[in-house]
N, C-alpha and C positions, 0 to 999 in steps of 0.2 A: 504494500500500500504506500502511495506517495506521502511524503511528510517533510516537515521543516525541522531541522535540528541545528545545534551549534557546530561551527566549524571545528574540525579536528585536524591534527597535523598530517594524518594520512590522506586528507582531502586536498592538500595543497597542489599536487600535480594536476589533479582533475580540474580544480578551480582555475589554475593558470591556463590550461588548455581551453577552458570555457571562455575566459577573458580574451584570449588571442582570437578565438573564433568569432566572438561577439563584437569586439571593438576593432579588430584588424582584418576581419573577413578572410581568415587564413585557416586551412585545415592542418597546417604543419604543427607538430608538437611544440609546446612552449619550452623555452630554454631554461636551464637550471638557475640562471641569475634571477629570472622572474619568480620561479618557485621559491627560492631562498628569500627573496624580498617580501613576498606575501607572508611568509612566516614571521619575518622580522617586524612587519607592519601590523599584522592582525593578531598575532599570538604572543609576541615577545616585546612589544613596545614598552618603554619604561613607565609611561603614565597610564597604561591600560587598566581600566576598571575590571576587576575579575568577574563582576556580575553582568557586564555588558558584552555580548558575544556577536561576532560575525555569524551569519547563518547560511546554510546550504539547503537546497531543495532536492530531495532524492526521489527517484521514480520507484516503480514496483520492483525493479531489479537492483535497488540500492545504488543506482548510478546517479552521480551529481549532475543535475541539469539546470540548476539555478543557484545564484549566489548574491548576497548583499553584504558587503563589508561594513563593519562598524568600528569607527574610531571613537574613543571616549575622551572627553575634556572636562576637567573640573572648572566650574564657573562661580564667580562671586556675584551675589545680588542682594542688596539691602540687608547686609549682615548675615546672609545665609550662604551656605555652600551647596551648589547644585551640580548634578551630574548630567552632562549633555552627551548624547550619542549622535555621531555624524555618519550619515550613510555614504558609502563609497563603493564604486565599481559594481553597480546593480546590473546584473545580466542574467538572461535565460537563454539556454541553448536554442539556436535558430530553428533547428529541426524538431524541436519539442512539439508534441501534439497536445500537451496539457495546458489549456488556456488559463488555468488557475495558479500556475506556478508563480508568476510575478505577483499577483494580488496576495497570495498566501505569504510570500516572503515579506512584502511590504507591511502587511498587517502584523506579522510576527515581530518585525523590527520595531514598529510603533508601540507595541504592547510590552516592550522591554521595561526594565526597572528604572530607566532614566527619568529625570524630571522634565527634560525637553529633548526634542529630536530635531535634527537639522540635515538638510540636503542643500548644499550651496551651489551645486551645478547640475541640476536636474534637467534631463532632456524632455522632449515633447511627450514621449511615452510615459515617463515617470510623472510628469505634470498632470497628464490626463487621469492617471490612477489616483493621484493625490486629490484631485478635485472631486472625484467620485466619493472619496472619504471625507469630503468637506474640510480638507486641510487648508490653512491660509498660505498665501504666497506673500513675498516681501519685495515689492517693486523697487524700493530704494536700494536694496542689496542685490538686485538682479540685473543691473545695468553694467555693460562693458563699455569702456571709453577708449577713444583713440585721439591722440593729438599729433598731427603731422608736424615734423620738425624740418625736414628737407623735402619739399614737394616732388621734385624730379627724381630724387633718390628713392622716395617712397613708391612712385610709379614703377621704377625699375625693380624694386624689391617685390612688389606684387606680381610683376611679369615673370620674375625669376622663380616664383612658386610653381609655374607651369612650364617654364623653359629655362634650364640652368645656364644656357648660353647668354641669357640676358645680363648675367653678372659682368660680362665684358663691357657693358655700358656704364658701369659705376664711375670711372674717371670722367666721362662726359657729363654724367648727371651731377657729379660734384662741382664741376666748373659752372654749370648752369645755375645751380643753387647758390653758389657764391655771388654770381651776378644778381640774382634775385634779392639776396640779402643786402647787397651794396646799393641796390636801386633806391631804397628808402629807409631812413632811420626808423620809420614806424611801420615796417613791413609786418603783415599779419603773421608771418612765420617767425619773427624774432622772439627769442626767449631769454637772451642775455646780451648785455647786462640788465638787471632788473632792479628797480628801486626797492622792492620788497625784501631783497636779499642783502641790502647794504648793511655792513657791520657784522654779518654772520660768517662763521667759519664752518666749512664742510670738511670732514675728515673721513678717510677710509678706515674702517675698524675691523676687528676680528670678532669671532663669536663670543669670546670672553667679555668684551666690552658690551656687546648686545645683551648678554645675560644680565648685566648690571642695569642697563638702560631701559629695556623694553617693559619690564613689569611696572616701573614707575610711570611710563607714558600711558598705560592703559588703566591705571588704578582709579582715575577720576571718572571713568565711564560707568554708567549704572550697572550694566551687565558685562563683566569682563573676565577673561581667562585667568586661571591660577595654575601656573606650571610648576613642576618640580625642576630643579636645575638639570637633572638628567633628561627629563622630557623635552624641555625647550632646546637643550643642546642637540638632541636627536632631530627635532624639527628643523633646526638651522642646518644641521649636517646633511639631511636628506634634501633640503631645498637647494643646496649648492650643487647637487648632482642632477643637472638638467641639460644634458649634452646637446639637445636639439635647440635649446634656447640661448646658449652661450654662457658667458661668465656671470656669476652672481656678484653684484656690486652691493656692498654693505656700507652705509654711510650714516654718520651722526652729525646733526647740525647744532652748533652752539652759538651763543651770543658773545659779546665782548668780554663778559665776566667769566665765560667758560661754562655757564649753565646750559643744560641740554634743552633745546627747543623742539627737537624732533629727531626722527630717524626714518630711514626707508631702505627697502631691499628691492632690487630689480635685476633682471637678466638682460644682457645685451651682447651684441657682436657687431663688428664693423659693417656698415651698410645694411644693417638689419633693423627689424622692428623690435624695440625693447619691450619687455613685459614686466610690469610692476607686480611684485609679490605682495607687498604691504607698505602702506604709508602710515606713519605713526607720529602725528604732530602733538605737541603739548597743547593744552587748551588755549585757544586764541592765536595759535601759530600756524594754522592750516595753510594760509596763503603763502607765507614765507617758505615753509617746508616744501610745498608743492612746486614753487618756482625754483628752489634749489634742485629738486629732482629733475625737472625739465631741462634746466640749464646744464646739469651734469651729463644727462643723456645726449643732449645736443653737442656738447664738447667732445664726447667720446665717439661721435660719428653715427649715432643711431639716426635712422631716417624718420622714425616715428616712435611714440611712446604709447603703450596701451596698458590696460589692466581692468580689474573688477572695481567698480566704483564703490565708495563708502558714502553714506548719506552726507557727512560733513564735507566731502569733496565736490559734491554735485555743482553747487553754484560757482565756486572758483573755477572748476573745469569748464562750465558754460562760458564764463568770462574769458577763458583762454581758447575759445573756439574748438573745444573738443567735440568729437562726434560720438553719439551714443547708440548702442544696439543692445538687444537682449535675446541672445540665442539660447541661454541656459538660465533657469530660474532658481532663486533661493527660496526654499520652503522651510517652514517651521511648524513644529507640533508641540503643544503644551496645553495642559488643562488649567493653567494659572492665567487668568485674564490680565494680571499685572505684568507678567512676562511678555505676553503678546503685545500689550500696549507699549512696552519698552522698545520692542523691535519696530513697531509702527512709528514710534517717535524717533527712530534712528539712533538710539542711545545704547547700542549693544556692539560689542566687538566680535564680528564673525567674518568669514571668508579670509583669504590670505593665509596667515599663520594659524588661523582658527577655522579650519575647514578641511578640504581635501586637496587643494591645489598645490600645497607645499610638498606632497609626496612625490616620490620618484616615478609613480605610475603616470604622472603628467609631465611630459617633456624630457624623459631620459631614454626613450627608445627601447625600453625593456620589452622583450618579445618572448 
């Protein structure tokens, strides 16, 4: 009889093959690197809550035909400690004839012992099931943004996604973009120098510095993560391994006195589209930190900067002519109306370092 149960170590190879088939449309067996990483992420992660389990759906022959990964995150809210479960890698075998596999997995995940449930990158299929269960969506956390930095270079980068030979046009694109920037001091593409960044110091930092800085930057937000040192260190370590996105840039922004006004992490490569992992401004410093981010990416040769929007970034990004899309939705489940209201007010820290995008399953080419 078909059933849902907790993920076991012996399931890892079957789950890896399932994910390769579902997300990469391949019948080839998964590599051992992916199998090992699934174990590291879903069974051995330092901050894993022992009561929150990833789930598999097995058919009548005890064969794994469905999976929903569950990452756990401790959150602080109004003096309380909450447990949040984050859905990850939700997949059902494409050849499966069991139409209830996906609904059963999702219901079992939502019925877990956590205080709130999150899916920060749900596709259309997951969204449709969520809506049938009357789960709320979070529009302010569901927007992806893009700010073009070098317009001709950006056009070439997009063309190169379909034809690698287009990279040969990068030198020409660079020359054209320099002419565009020189053409007007108030060019719509200009990001530096910026008045908002005057007097600020930007420094590249290591994970040890971020371990000291990040918890303080999120502490004033109503619903925020509480990491152990080992847990946050592992998040940062995994986030650095995204070979398809480029190098992870870690920077802290300070004022003249040396006080921290913010931090951010993003991936970039020359002539590429940089991807923001998380922007962490101190209260009242969003504009300055965002401008430092854009200026740094511009200086490193990124042709555009993108990422998942946070509510506090929306208006500054609009002012900077960012483009917004919404291909994947952020979904939340909780029986506490106060928690739901906090999300609706944009006063919660999710996505980025508190979600699923930091994992190596996104951007590291594991197969």
